[in-house]
C-alpha positions in Angstrom: -32.2 60.3 80.8 -31.6 57.8 78.1 -28.8 55.2 78.6 -25.3 56.2 77.5 -24.4 52.6 76.6 -27.1 52.6 73.9 -25.8 55.8 72.4 -22.0 55.3 72.4 -22.1 51.8 71.0 -22.7 52.9 67.9 -22.5 56.1 66.5 -21.9 54.6 63.1 -23.5 56.7 60.3 -24.8 56.6 56.7 -25.3 58.2 53.4 -28.1 57.4 50.9 -28.8 53.8 49.9 -28.1 52.0 46.6 -30.7 50.1 44.6 -31.0 46.4 45.3 -30.4 45.4 41.6 -26.7 44.5 42.1 -25.8 40.9 42.8 -25.4 40.4 46.6 -21.9 40.6 48.0 -20.4 37.9 50.2 -20.2 38.5 54.0 -16.4 39.0 53.9 -16.8 42.0 51.5 -19.5 43.6 53.7 -17.3 43.3 56.8 -14.2 44.5 54.8 -16.1 47.6 53.6 -17.1 48.4 57.2 -13.6 48.0 58.6 -11.8 49.8 55.7 -14.1 52.7 56.1 -13.5 53.0 59.8 -9.7 53.1 59.2 -10.0 56.5 57.5 -12.3 58.1 60.1 -11.0 61.2 61.8 -14.3 63.0 62.7 -17.9 62.8 61.9 -21.1 64.9 62.3 -24.6 63.6 61.6 -28.3 63.9 62.5 -29.9 60.9 64.2 -33.3 59.6 65.4 -33.5 57.1 68.1 -36.1 54.7 69.6 -35.5 52.7 72.8 -37.8 49.9 73.8 -37.8 49.2 77.6 -38.5 45.4 77.9 -39.6 45.3 81.5 -42.5 47.8 81.0 -43.1 47.5 77.3 -42.5 51.2 76.9 -40.8 53.2 74.1 -38.7 56.3 74.4 -38.1 58.3 71.3 -35.4 60.9 70.7 -33.2 62.6 68.2 -30.8 65.4 67.5 -27.3 65.7 66.1 -24.0 64.0 67.0 -20.3 65.0 66.7 -17.4 62.6 67.2 -13.6 63.1 66.9 -10.9 60.4 67.0 -7.5 62.0 67.8 -4.6 59.9 66.6 -3.0 59.5 70.1 -5.9 60.2 72.5 -9.2 58.8 73.6 -12.1 59.7 71.4 -14.3 62.7 72.0 -18.1 62.9 71.4 -21.1 65.1 71.7 -24.8 64.2 71.5 -27.1 67.2 71.3 -30.7 65.9 71.9 -33.6 68.1 70.9 -36.0 65.5 72.2 -35.6 64.9 75.1 -33.6 68.1 75.6 -30.3 66.9 76.9 -26.6 66.7 76.1 -24.0 63.9 76.5 -20.4 65.2 76.0 -16.9 63.8 76.4 -13.5 65.4 75.9 -11.9 62.0 76.2 -11.3 62.2 79.9 -14.7 63.3 81.4 -18.2 62.5 80.4 -21.0 65.0 81.2 -24.8 64.2 81.1 -26.7 67.4 81.1 -30.5 67.0 81.6 -31.7 70.5 80.7 -35.2 70.3 82.1 -34.1 68.7 85.3 -31.2 71.2 85.8 -28.8 68.4 86.5 -25.4 67.5 85.3 -23.9 64.0 86.0 -20.1 63.8 85.7 -18.1 60.6 85.3 -14.7 59.7 84.1 -14.2 57.9 80.7 -12.1 55.2 82.4 -14.9 54.4 84.9 -17.7 54.6 82.3 -16.1 52.1 80.0 -14.5 49.8 82.5 -14.8 46.0 81.9 -17.0 44.7 79.2 -18.4 48.2 78.4 -15.0 49.2 76.9 -16.2 47.9 73.6 -18.7 50.8 73.5 -15.9 53.3 73.2 -14.1 51.2 70.6 -17.0 51.2 68.2 -18.0 54.8 68.9 -14.6 55.9 67.5 -14.3 53.3 64.8 -10.9 52.1 66.0 -12.1 48.6 66.6 -12.4 45.7 64.2 -15.8 44.0 63.7 -14.2 40.7 62.9 -12.0 40.8 65.9 -14.6 41.6 68.6 -17.7 40.0 67.1 -19.0 36.9 65.5 -20.7 38.2 62.4 -23.4 36.7 60.2 -26.0 38.0 57.8 -29.5 38.7 59.3 -32.4 36.4 58.4 -33.0 38.9 55.6 -29.5 39.7 54.3 -30.6 42.8 52.5 -33.3 45.4 53.1 -35.7 46.8 50.5 -33.0 49.3 49.3 -30.3 46.6 48.9 -28.4 47.6 52.0 -26.8 44.7 53.9 -28.2 43.6 57.3 -25.7 42.1 59.8 -26.1 40.3 63.1 -23.1 40.7 65.4 -22.6 38.8 68.7 -19.8 40.1 70.9 -17.1 37.6 71.7 -17.1 39.1 75.2 -20.8 40.0 75.9 -21.5 42.6 78.6 -24.6 43.9 80.4 -24.7 46.8 77.9 -24.3 44.8 74.8 -25.5 41.3 74.1 -26.2 41.7 70.4 -25.8 44.3 67.7 -27.5 44.7 64.4 -26.1 46.9 61.6 -27.4 47.9 58.3 -24.5 48.6 56.0 -24.7 50.9 52.9 -24.7 48.8 49.8 -22.9 51.5 47.8 -19.9 51.3 50.1 -19.7 47.6 49.6 -19.8 48.0 45.8 -17.1 50.6 45.9 -14.8 48.2 47.7 -15.6 45.4 45.3 -15.0 47.5 42.2 -12.1 49.7 43.2 -10.7 48.4 46.5 -11.6 51.8 48.1 -14.4 53.0 50.4 -15.4 56.6 50.2 -18.2 56.4 52.8 -16.1 56.0 55.9 -19.2 55.7 58.1 -21.3 53.3 55.9 -24.0 52.2 58.4 -27.6 53.2 57.7 -28.8 52.2 61.2 -27.9 50.2 64.3 -29.9 48.3 66.9 -28.3 47.6 70.2 -29.7 44.8 72.4 -28.6 44.7 76.1 -28.7 41.8 78.6 -32.0 42.9 80.0 -33.8 42.6 76.7 -33.9 46.4 76.0 -33.1 47.6 72.5 -32.2 50.9 71.0 -32.5 51.7 67.3 -30.6 54.6 65.8 -31.0 55.9 62.2 -28.5 58.3 60.8 -28.7 61.0 58.1 -26.9 64.0 56.7 -23.5 62.6 57.5 -20.4 64.8 57.2 -17.0 63.2 57.7 -13.4 64.5 58.3 -14.3 68.2 58.4 -11.7 69.0 61.0 -13.8 69.4 64.1 -12.0 71.4 66.8 -11.4 70.0 70.3 -13.3 72.9 71.7 -16.6 71.4 70.6 -16.1 68.6 73.1 -15.7 70.7 76.2 -18.6 71.5 78.5 -19.0 74.4 80.9 -21.5 73.7 83.7 -24.2 76.3 83.8 -24.9 78.3 86.9 -27.7 77.0 89.2 -27.4 73.4 87.9 -27.0 70.5 90.3 -23.8 68.6 89.8 -23.8 64.8 90.5 -20.4 63.1 90.4 -20.3 59.4 90.0 
């Protein structure tokens, strides 16, 4: 089963990229577009593909599926990852987290408070978009500030590193940055094309996002999980 810390750190999502013809924006504008977009987030759905590299054995794990996330105004965020490869689900109603490995017929159950204790609490913050990049990270441009499509590439080092997160790379949609610079508004409230999470052991997980739909009014019921009959339950 793939690591939760790699998933929940960033479920930040994207729309289509802009051409690289526009003059590059300063770092402060890229960060502002990211933070301003997050402030309008209520819920999001997207497709994703994922590649995790395990440093100790030099092995890659690939996966993908769809994700749903909801950020209630006065409650902990809820999320649901439906993996088609490998076939599994990771679901939270804001209080409990369920890991359902379909082929293994196992469900691992944990509380949100335990899962995100200590330094790992930053994972929940950025999953829901209620955190602030400039507050929790030292941010710089990557060695190549823009990719071939003109999107901005950021290097983020947490001010309080944890075993789950030692470094984060984000590719931010250029269109969202230009919207902010021209109108002061950001329509793409999840303006990240991809994210790469690096943990303390040297493992890294890249997630690319597509077909993003935001603020569609997802119901709370989508974030509940009924344990199937005949499945082993492991409480942690």
